[in-house]
C-alpha positions in Angstrom: -133.4 103.5 7.9 -130.7 106.0 6.9 -129.8 106.6 3.3 -126.4 105.2 2.3 -124.3 107.4 0.0 -121.7 105.9 -2.3 -119.0 103.8 -0.6 -115.4 104.9 -0.8 -112.0 103.6 -0.1 -110.7 104.3 3.4 -107.3 106.0 4.1 -105.9 102.8 5.7 -107.6 100.4 3.3 -111.1 99.1 3.7 -114.5 100.2 2.6 -116.3 103.3 4.0 -120.1 103.7 4.0 -121.3 107.2 4.7 -124.9 107.8 5.8 -126.7 110.8 7.0 -126.2 109.4 10.6 -122.5 108.5 10.5 -119.7 106.6 8.8 -119.0 102.9 8.9 -115.6 101.6 7.9 -115.1 97.9 6.9 -111.4 96.9 6.8 -110.0 94.5 4.1 -109.2 92.1 6.9 -112.9 91.8 7.8 -113.8 91.1 4.2 -111.1 88.4 4.1 -112.4 86.8 7.4 -115.9 86.7 6.0 -114.7 85.0 2.8 -112.7 82.5 4.9 -115.6 81.6 7.1 -117.9 81.3 4.1 -115.4 79.0 2.4 -115.1 76.8 5.4 -118.9 76.5 5.6 -118.9 74.4 2.4 -118.7 70.6 2.9 -115.7 69.3 1.1 -113.4 72.2 1.9 -110.8 70.7 4.3 -108.6 73.7 4.8 -107.3 76.9 3.2 -103.8 78.0 2.2 -100.9 76.5 0.3 -99.6 73.2 1.6 -96.3 74.7 2.9 -98.2 77.5 4.7 -100.6 75.0 6.2 -97.7 73.0 7.6 -96.0 76.1 9.0 -99.4 77.1 10.5 -99.6 73.8 12.4 -96.2 74.4 13.9 -96.5 78.0 14.9 -99.2 79.0 17.3 -102.1 81.2 16.4 -103.1 80.1 12.9 -104.6 83.0 11.2 -108.2 82.8 9.9 -107.3 84.5 6.7 -104.6 82.1 5.6 -105.3 81.2 1.9 -107.5 84.3 1.4 -106.6 87.5 -0.4 -109.0 90.3 -1.1 -108.9 93.5 -3.1 -111.5 96.0 -2.0 -112.4 99.0 -4.1 -115.0 101.8 -3.7 -118.0 99.5 -4.3 -116.6 96.2 -5.4 -114.4 93.4 -4.1 -112.4 90.6 -5.6 -111.5 87.5 -3.6 -108.7 84.9 -4.2 -108.8 81.6 -2.3 -106.4 78.7 -2.1 -108.2 75.6 -0.8 -107.6 72.0 0.1 -110.4 69.7 -1.2 -111.5 66.5 0.5 -111.2 63.5 -1.8 -114.5 62.4 -3.3 -116.0 65.8 -4.0 -116.5 67.1 -7.5 -114.0 70.0 -7.7 -116.0 72.1 -10.3 -119.2 71.7 -8.2 -117.4 72.4 -5.0 -115.7 75.5 -6.4 -119.1 76.8 -7.6 -120.6 76.2 -4.2 -117.7 78.0 -2.5 -118.0 80.9 -5.0 -121.7 81.3 -4.4 -121.4 81.2 -0.6 -118.6 83.7 -0.5 -120.4 86.1 -2.8 -123.6 85.8 -0.8 -122.0 86.2 2.6 -119.7 89.1 1.6 -122.4 91.0 -0.2 -125.0 90.6 2.5 -122.6 91.5 5.4 -120.8 94.4 3.8 -122.9 95.8 1.0 -120.0 95.4 -1.4 -120.5 93.8 -4.9 -118.3 90.8 -5.3 -117.1 90.9 -8.9 -115.1 87.7 -8.8 -114.0 84.8 -6.6 -110.9 83.0 -8.0 -110.2 79.6 -6.5 -107.0 77.6 -6.6 -107.1 74.0 -5.5 -103.7 73.4 -4.0 -104.1 69.9 -2.7 -106.4 67.0 -2.2 -107.1 65.7 1.4 -107.3 61.9 1.6 -108.4 60.4 5.0 -105.9 58.0 6.4 -106.3 54.9 8.6 -105.1 57.0 11.6 -108.2 59.2 11.3 -111.5 57.8 12.5 -113.8 57.2 9.5 -117.5 57.7 9.8 -119.4 54.5 10.0 -121.3 53.5 6.9 -123.9 51.6 9.0 -126.0 52.8 12.0 
C-alpha cells in the first residue's frame, strides 16, 4: 500500500490526497453526498432540507441528493451541517446522535478526513396521515 502524505485543499475546493503513486482529489460535493446518504440510512430520518426547500424540490424535477447538507472541508478535517425531518415517535436526541455517529463513520472511512463536528437542525416533524398506508401491527 502506498504511503499517503498530508492531505491538502484543492484549487477548486475538495480534499487532495498525495501518495507516492499519484494524487486523489475528493470534491466537497462528494463529502456532502456521503453525509446525505449516511443520514438517510438512519431509521427515523424522513427527509433532509428545510420545509420550503423540500416543497420546491417536490415540484421541480431532479431533487438534489445534497439538499439539507452543507460541508466545510479543510486540509485534514471536515465539518458537516444537516437539516433533517424527523419521523414522529423517535427520540430526537437519540436519533441525532445516531445520525452523527453514522455520518462521522461513513465520511471518515470513505475519505480519510477527520470529521470534527456534525451539527444537526431538526426543521420539522413528519407525522403519518390516514392517506399513507400504515404498517400492520399484527401479522
